N, C-alpha and C positions, 0 to 999 in steps of 0.2 A: 504493500500500500504506500509506504513512504517513498519507495523507488518510483512508483508511478507519479506521485505528486512532484518529486524532484524533476522528473523528465518533463512534466507539464510546465515547470518553471522555465524550461528552455524555450518555450514559445514566446517570442518577443511581444512587448506591449502593443505594438502596432497590429500584430496578428490577432491578439485578443480583441482589440477594439473593432477590427474588421469582421471577426467572426460574430461578434454581437450584432453589428450592423447587418450582416448577411441574414441573421435570423429575423430581424425586423423587416428588411427589404427583400423578402424571399421572391418577389415577383420581378426582380431585376433581370437584365439580359443574361443569356448564357455565357457570352464572351466575358462580361465583367465578373461573373461568378467564377469562371475558370481562372481568370487573372488573380482574383483575390485568394483563391485556394492555393495557387502556386506562387504567390508573391514572394514568399520566403526564399524559394529556390531561384527565382529571378535575381533577387538581391545577392544571394550567395554566388551566383554565376558572375554577376558584375564585379563584386569584390574580388573574386578569384582572378578574373581577367586583369584587373588593376594591380593585384598583387604580383602576378607573373610578369606583367609589363614592367612594373617598378623594379622587381628583383633582377630581371635580365638586363634592362637598360642601365641600372646603377652599376652592376658588376662590370659591364663592358666599358662604361665611361670612366669609372675610377681606375681601371687597369690602363685605359688609354692615357689618362692623366699622368700616371707614373712612367709608362713606357716612352712617352714623348717629351720627357724632360721635367715633369713634376717631381718634387722630392719631399714635400711636407706632408707627413702623416696627419699632423694636427689640422692642416687646412682641408685635406681630403675628408677628414672626419667631421669638421665643422660644417661644410656645405651639405653634408648628408642630413643635417638637422635644421639648418638655418633657413629653410624654405617655408617654415610655418606661417609667415605673414600672408602667403597666398591663400590660406584657408580662412582668413578673417572675414572677407566679404560673404563667404558661404556660411560662416557661423552667424553673422548678423541676419542673413536672410532666413536661416532655419530657426533662429531664436524668435523672430517676429511671427513666423508660422506656428511655432510651438506654443506661443502664448495664447493663440486663438483656439487651441485644441482643448477638448475636455479630458481631464485626467481619468485614466481607466482604473487604476488601482489606487484606492484611498488608504489612508492611514500610514503611509510610508513616511516616517519622520526624517526630515532633512538632516544629514550629518553635519557636525560642526565644521566651520570653515577651516579650522586648524587641522582637523583630521584629513579633509580633502587636500589641503596644502601639502601635508606630509606624504600622502599617496602620490601626488604629482612629483614631489621632490625625489622620492625613492625610485619611481619609475624612470624619471628623467636622468638621474645619475647612472642607473643601470643601462639605459639606452645609449648614453654617452660612451660608456665603456664598450658596449657592443660595436659602436661605430669605429672606435679606435682600434679594437682588435680586428675587425673586418678589414680596415684599411691596411693594417700590417700584413694580414693574410693575402690581400690582393696585390700588395707591393712585391711580395717574394714568391708567390705561387702563380702558375697559370690559372686562368679563370676557370677552366674545366676542373682542375684539381681543387681549387677553392670551393666551387659549387658542390662537388661530390663530397668533400670533407664536411661542408656545412649541413649535410643530411643528418649528422649526429644530433641536430636540434630536435629531431623527431623523438629520439630516444630520451633525451633530457626532459622534453616536455611531458612524456609519459610518466617519468619519475616525479617531477614537480606536481603534475596534476593529480597524481595518486595521493600525495601527502597534503597538498593544499586544498584540493577540490573534490577529493574522494572518488576520483574516476577509477574504474575497475581495470585490472589486468585480465585480458582474455588471451586464448591461444593465438588469435589473429594479431593482436597487438604485440605480444611477445615475439611472434614471427617477424613482424616489421622491424622491431628494435634490433633483433639479432642480425637482420639483413643490412641495416644501415651501419651497424658496428662493423660488420664484415667488410663493407665498402671502405670504411676508413682504414681498417687494418691492411687491406690490399694496397691502398694508396701509399701508406707509410713504408711497407715492405718492398714495394715496387716503384721506386722514385725514378720516373723517366725524364726528370728535369735536371739531371746532374750536369748536363752540358750547358745549361742556361744559368744555373744558380748553384751556389755551394750548398753542401749538405747542411751546414749550420743555418744558413738563411732559409733553406727549405723547412727544416724542423721548426724554426722560429715562426715562419708563416703558417705551418700546419697547426702548431699548438695554439697560436693566436686565434686561428679560425675556430678551433675547438673551444677556446675560452669565450669567443664571441657567441658561439652556438649555445653554450651553457647559459650565458647571461640573457640571451634573447629568449630562450625557453622559459627562464624564470620570469622575464617581463610579461610574456603572454599568460602564464599561469597566475601571476599577481593581478593582471588586468581582470581575469575572470573572478578571482577571489574578491577584488575590490568592488566590482559591481554586484556581486552576490551579497556581500556582508556590509558594505559601506555606502556606495553610491546608489545601488538598487534601482538602476534605470537601464533602459535599452533603446532609447529613442536615438534618432540620428544626431541630435544635438549633443548627447552624451559621448558619442563616438568622436565627433569633431572636437569637442572641448578637451577630451583626454588626449587626442592626437596633438593638439596645439600646445597644451601645457607641458606635456612630457618632453616634446621636442624643444620647447623653449628652455626648460631646465637643462636638457642635454647640451644645447647650444652654449649656455652660460658656462657650464662646466668645461666644455672643450675649448671655449674662447679663453678661459683662464690658462689652460695648458698651452694654447697657441701663443699667448703673450709671454708667459713665463719661459717657454722654450726659446724664445727669440726668433722663431721662424718668420715672424712678420717683417723682420729687418731685410730678409732676402726675397720678399714677395715681388717687388718691382723687377729685380734682376732676373728672377725665375720667369716672369712673364715675358721679358724681352728676349730671353734665350729659348723660349719654348719653341719646339721644332715646327709646330703647326701654325705659329703666329699668335699675336696678342688676341685677336678677335676669337679664334678657336679656343684659346685658353679660357677666356671669359665665358664663352658659350658652353664649353664642356662642364665647367663648374656650375653654371646656372642650370643646365639640364640635369645634373646630378641632384641638385637641390629639389627640383620639381619631381623627378622620378622617385626620390626617397619619400617625399611627402605622400605621393600616390600610394607607395607601398605601405607606409605607416598607417594611413587612414584605412586602407583596404584590409590590412592584417587586424587592426583593432576592430573593424566592422565584422570580420569573420568570427572573432572571439565573442563579440556581443551577440551575434546572430546564432552562432552554433556553440563552439567551445574552442579552447586553445589548441587542442589536438588537431582538429580539422583545419584550423587556421595554419598550423605548421605544416600539415600535409599539403595543402594547396600552395603555401608559400614555397615549399621545397620541391614542388613539381617543376620549378625552374631548374633544378639540378640536372635532370636528363635533357632539358631543353636548352639551357645556356651553352653547353659545349658545342651544340650545332651552330649557334651564332658565333662562337669564338673561332671556329674553323673558317667561317665565311668572312668575318670582319677582322679578326686578329691573327689569323693563320696559325692557330694552335694545332698541335699534332696530337691526335687521339688514336691510340693503337694498343694492342696487347691487352694487359690486364685492366687497363683503364676502361676499355669497352665492357669487360666483365663487371667492373664496379658500377658502371652506368646501368647495366641490366639489373644488378642486385638492388640498386637504389630505386629503380622504377618498380620492381617487384615489392619492395617494402612499402612504397606509397600506395600501390594497388591494394595491399593487405589492409592498410589503414582506411582507405576509402570504402572498402567492402565492410569493414567493421562499423563505420559510421552509418552505412546503409542498414545494417542489421539493427543498430541502435534506434534508427528512425522507425523501422517497421515495428520493433518491439514497443516503442513509446506509443505509437498509434494504436496498437492492439490493446495495450493496457488502458489507454485513454477511453477507447470504445467500451471496454469491459467495465470500467469504473462508471461511465455514464449510464450504462445499462443497469448497473446495480442501484444507482441513485434514482433512476426512473421507476424501478420495480419496488423500491421501498415505499411503504404507505406514509403519507405525510400526517403529522399530528395537528389537529385543529385546536 
């Protein structure tokens, strides 16, 4: 009974509101009813597309920044978070629309502003660390190796979700975790980049990517924990606000590192010596900022709409996709065991997607069964 109620909590507030309206307006058109019924999956599909686009584009552009003359890890990390102002007009528009809507769930006490502030600070600091670790990984690894190593996020998310959000281990989930771990082990034991970078730099990039994966998994799990226990909201405005504030904090943290490190002193010289020219230098950094915000909003949206596990699954679908683009645009070489690693990664994600499908079917069956029980029980007058 408790499990059924918990799964019903995974239905977004918008879905509850629309389901109530659909009962009142049962004479609406078939097309509208179909759209309302499947709206959640349309939203998940859009967030997934944005997540994949942001992940692939960011990886390619950050690597291009380094290979064409960029040297500052702090700058590459800063632009990954500093694009949050582009979300402010959207936040303003959604806030106006949100104020005109009727609240669906009553009695949710607003958390104290200090508690919300602490949530954003913790998430922002962790997200800043993720950006720095990922920049180190992209500087010293091929993008394909970086992407496949990043699949360890899936395993870490399973662990954090188990302890923080009481998600269950199933044979399918265990299978996916074993596969992504095997992917990383293969990459470490079969380093095909020895001719391009030293083994020390390879290991630095590899373990930095692992560190970034760990912290990012913790961020996703904490996002779910915070909206369940603290924020208790799932509207679009909650997604945008969390995306803005956590990247704002991350930008401040990284900016301090950028200033303390002294990298800012070489910024003009780096721009002048950039192989693709000053304009390309500015455009690459700008598009990194935009693509990262796209990824952050979409990933947060998937956590709000479904859970951090599925968010990480869809986020990491870029792992077997990104290497294809690196071959086309960056001329990476993918051969031997790296192809095996790509196959194992795809297999692991497929296992997770199948598990999420099973969870969805089970939740629907329990919901129908519970509704039938409620209807069959005689009401007391």
